[in-house]
N, C-alpha and C positions, 0 to 999 in steps of 0.2 A: 204271196211269200209268207213261209211257214214259220209259225209258233218256233223260236230259238230261247229257251230260259238262258242258253248261256251270255246272251245280251243283257241280263238282267243286271241294274248295279247293286252293290252289295248296301243291303241295308241293316247286315247284324249288328251293329253299331248303334241305333236307334231307338230310344226310347218312345215304344208305344204307348200311351194312354188309353182307358177304354171309358167313357162316359155312359153312364149307366151297367158299368162291371157286375155289379151285384146281381142283374136280370139274367134269364137263361142263356139268352144270345150272345151277350158281353161274356159271361162267367165261361162260354164256351169259347171264344175266341180268344180271351186269354189264356186257357189254360191252353189251346194248343201254340199259340204263340209262345210261350215261359217255355212249354215242354221242347219247342224247337231252339232256344236258348238266347229266346228276345227276349231286352229287357222290357218288363210291362207293369204301369203303373194301374190301378183299380178305383174309378172315379165313381164317387155317388153324392149325396146331399149331404149325406153323414157320415164322416169321416170314419168313425167308429166300424160301421155297419162293413164300408170299404177295405179298410183293413181286416176287420175278421173273415171276408171273403177272401182277400188275398193269400190270408195265411191256411184255408184251406184249400186253397186251388195249390198249395206249394207241397201241401201233405198229401196229393194225389200220387198216383203211381207213373212211373215215366218220365218224372222230372230231373232234371240232371241237380249234381249234387251243388252246382253254384248257381242255385236259380235265380235270378232277379226280378223279383215280384212284391210288390207291397202297395199301399192302398192311401187315399187319401180323399178331401171332399173336392168337389168339379173344378173349383176354379186354382187348388193346388196343383192338380192333376194336370188339368190344361198347359199351367204355368209351365211345368216341368219337363214336357212331354215334346218330342220331337216331331212326331205325327198321333193325330187325335182321331179314336174311332167313336162315332155317336151310335149307341145300340140301346136310346132310350124309348120307352111307349111313345105311340102316334101323339099321344092327347096331352103329352108333355113333351113333345119334340121343340115348337116354337119358343116356349117358355128359358128352356133349358140353355137351348142355343144362344138366344138374346144375352142371357146374364153370363153369356162365353165371352162376348165379342173381343174386347180388351185381351185375354191372355193367348187368346187364338188367331191373333193376327200375326199374317207370314206364316204360318202353318200349315200345313196339310192335314184338310179334315175329309175323314171317311166315314159317309152317312149310310149306314145299311138298315133305315130304317123303310116299313111297309105302312103306308098307310091304310089299312084295312078296317072293314066292320064286317060285324057277323049276326048272322039272322038266322032263321028256321031253314032257310034252304041254303045254309054253309057260306064262307067265306066270300067278298068280296069288295073290288077298290074303291075308296073314296075318292071323291073330286078332292084336289087340293087348288087354292085361289093361284099360286106361283106356277104350276103344273106339276110338279113332284114335290115329296120331301126334301130332295136334295138340294132344287131349286128355289124350296124357302130357305135352306141352311145356306145357299150362297149369297141369297136377298140379305138376310140377316147378319152375314160376317163376309162382306164386301174386301176386306185386307187379306182374307184366308185364302188356301188354295184348296178348293172344295172337289169330292169326286163321293161318285155314290159305286160304293161295290159291297161283296158279302150279303147280297140281299137274299140270296138263295140257299144258306148253307144250316144245314140242319141241326138244332140246337142238339138235339138226343146224341147225334153222330160225335158234335165235337166234344162233348161233356162224356161218352163212353169213354175210358180209358183204353178196352181191349179193342178198341179201333186203329188198326196203326195207320190205315190210308184212307184219307176221303179224296175219291175221284170222282172232280168235278172241276167245271170253269166257273170264274168268277167274273162277272162281266161288269167291265168298268165303266163308266162315262164320266167324260169330266173335260174340260176347254183347255187343258196344258198336257203337253207330250210327255214330259219330265215327270209329271203325277202319275202319268198311266204306269212308266218304268217302276217308280216309287211302290206302288200298291200292290204292281204286279210281282214285284219282290217280296214283299210283305205275304205275299198268297203263296206265293212258293216254298214259303217256310215250310208249310203244313203237306206232308208227303200225299202226292196224287193231285193235289190242285195246281189249276194255270188260271192265270190274270187275263182276259181277254178285252180288247178294248172293244167298245160297243156303241160310240157315238158321244155327241158332246152332251152336256144335261139336259138337255132339249129332249133325249132319248131316254129318258131315267122313267119316265114315267109309266111306261110301258114293262119295262124289266121290275120296279115296284109290285104292280099290279099283275105280274105271273104269279106271284108269292100267293095269290088268291088259289091259282090254277094248281100250284105243286100242294097245296094244303091240301084240298078234293083230291089231289092222285094219290097222296100220301093214305088218306084217311080210306080211300075205296081197297087201295091193294095192301094197306098196311106195310108202308114202305118208308125209307127216307130219300125220297128221289131226288135228285140234284139235277144239272142242264151239262151236257158236254158237248161244243160245240165238234162239228167233223170237218174234216179236207183241212185241217190245221195241224 
């Protein structure tokens, strides 16, 4: 069955919260989604930092006149959002998510965190007790609908206003068919992107780990490499 974007649900009215929205990846995703007209909330441990980041993003080129982007602390953003993207550093992943269990109950949570280490030989994947970052999130958020996605999107490309399209596939790992459609539809809001189902949560560890390979590729070839799945 070929990929068919016309079958995706309408997610244009969903408010997307980004926990870690003041970091490079979070800011980039916030910019692209808000630029596409998606209502976006920026979350941070400090509300004032999130508010400042939202104001900066709203002033970037390409934003619609009626852009809806604002900021708040993580609990406030998790409470007010329909879908939440987790884009925090790995070393703060467990603590941040554990503190949001109640406001994230019943909501779609998209984890794009990659547990990586760095040494003189370059990036490498870290072992995670639960198997992967998203499996850790699922264990900490038993009442949420959890997916892994956006792990391989280049932060510099997301943040560059002159880049109109980002041609890559977003690999989605989750347990729920409906969540696949929601995440794929959000990816499709960014021109050039497709959201592709890549298996259940147990398959996410290699998706997260492959980011180390992409970093090595980008360093060697001075590129912003992504993934495109063929024959779809």
